[in-house]
C-alpha positions in Angstrom: 0.0 0.0 0.0 1.4 3.3 -1.1 1.3 6.3 1.3 -0.5 9.3 0.0 1.4 12.5 -0.4 -0.1 15.4 1.5 -1.5 18.2 -0.6 0.9 21.1 -0.8 -0.4 24.3 0.8 0.7 27.6 -0.5 3.7 28.9 1.5 5.2 32.3 1.2 8.7 32.6 -0.2 11.6 33.3 2.1 12.5 36.5 0.2 9.0 38.0 0.9 9.8 38.3 4.6 11.4 41.5 6.0 13.1 39.4 8.6 14.9 37.4 5.9 16.4 40.6 4.4 17.2 42.0 7.8 19.0 38.8 8.8 20.8 38.6 5.4 22.2 42.2 5.7 22.9 41.8 9.5 24.9 38.6 8.9 26.9 40.3 6.2 27.7 43.4 8.3 28.5 41.3 11.3 30.8 38.9 9.4 32.6 41.8 7.8 33.2 43.5 11.2 34.2 40.3 12.8 36.9 39.7 10.1 38.2 43.2 10.7 38.4 42.7 14.4 40.3 39.4 14.0 43.4 41.4 13.0 43.4 43.0 16.5 42.8 39.6 18.2 39.4 40.7 19.6 36.0 39.0 19.0 32.8 40.9 18.5 31.6 39.9 22.0 34.9 41.1 23.5 34.5 44.4 21.5 31.0 44.9 23.0 32.4 44.6 26.6 35.4 46.9 25.8 33.2 49.5 24.2 30.7 49.5 27.0 33.4 49.9 29.6 35.2 52.6 27.6 34.6 56.1 28.8 32.8 55.0 31.9 34.1 54.9 35.5 37.7 53.9 35.9 36.7 50.6 37.5 33.5 48.8 37.3 32.1 45.4 38.4 31.3 42.4 36.2 27.6 42.8 37.2 27.6 46.4 35.9 29.1 45.2 32.6 26.3 42.6 32.4 23.7 45.4 32.9 25.4 47.6 30.3 25.6 44.8 27.7 22.4 42.8 28.5 24.6 39.7 28.7 24.4 37.2 31.5 26.9 37.4 34.4 28.2 34.0 33.3 28.9 35.2 29.8 30.5 38.4 31.1 32.7 36.4 33.4 34.0 34.3 30.5 34.6 37.4 28.4 36.4 39.2 31.2 38.6 36.1 31.6 39.5 36.2 27.9 40.2 39.9 28.1 42.4 39.4 31.2 44.4 36.8 29.2 44.8 39.4 26.4 45.9 42.0 28.9 43.0 44.3 27.9 41.5 44.5 31.4 42.7 44.2 35.0 40.8 42.7 37.9 41.2 43.3 41.6 39.2 42.9 44.8 36.7 45.7 45.2 37.9 48.4 47.6 34.3 48.6 49.0 33.7 44.9 49.5 36.2 42.0 49.2 33.5 39.7 47.9 33.3 41.7 44.7 35.8 42.5 42.0 36.5 45.7 40.1 37.6 45.4 36.5 39.3 48.2 34.6 40.5 48.7 31.0 44.3 48.7 30.6 46.1 51.4 28.8 46.4 49.1 25.8 42.6 48.7 25.7 42.0 52.5 26.1 44.2 53.0 23.0 42.5 50.1 21.1 38.9 50.9 21.6 38.8 54.1 19.3 40.6 52.1 16.6 38.1 49.3 16.8 35.2 51.9 16.8 36.7 53.3 13.6 36.5 49.8 12.1 32.8 49.6 13.1 32.2 53.0 11.5 34.0 51.9 8.3 31.9 48.8 8.2 28.7 50.8 8.5 29.9 53.1 5.8 30.7 50.2 3.5 27.2 48.7 3.9 25.0 51.7 4.2 26.7 54.5 2.2 24.3 53.8 -0.6 21.5 55.1 1.6 20.9 58.9 1.8 21.1 60.5 5.3 17.3 60.6 5.4 17.1 56.9 4.6 19.7 56.1 7.2 17.8 58.1 9.8 14.5 56.5 8.8 16.0 53.0 8.9 17.6 53.7 12.3 14.3 55.1 13.7 12.4 52.0 12.5 14.9 49.6 14.0 14.9 51.6 17.3 11.0 51.5 17.3 11.0 47.8 16.8 13.7 47.2 19.4 11.7 49.3 22.0 8.4 47.6 21.1 9.8 44.1 21.6 12.1 45.1 24.5 15.2 44.1 22.7 17.9 45.3 25.1 20.5 42.6 24.9 23.6 43.4 22.9 24.0 41.4 19.7 27.4 39.7 20.0 27.2 37.0 17.3 
């Protein structure tokens, strides 16, 4: 006895979905930026932590970095360990409470962050230069609106 094939129901094409195009562009932008960061020995996730720490208080706590980035404390802990190995942050017991730690950017990281930010700017320019200023403002406003509506406050690190 031969099994009957189910009747095919109309299904929308992938390319008809806004999310498909957003993901396609986002993946390309992220990959390009990640490749540029590789030269400096920093990952996108490490860049997020360094950039969020840059310009803030001299020393901060891992829990504060988690708040700033929207990452879990466990993820932040792993990233800080990697940044310690790369000598981009230092860690010491908190002067306020020995149970806590303060982390701080090293001089090397303070000099590196603006260079990496320039790479991020260049990547944006490469991908979005074709848009007029008005189109960029509109696109940014739409993405902010969607982010706020869906409470998207976690930093994209992949």
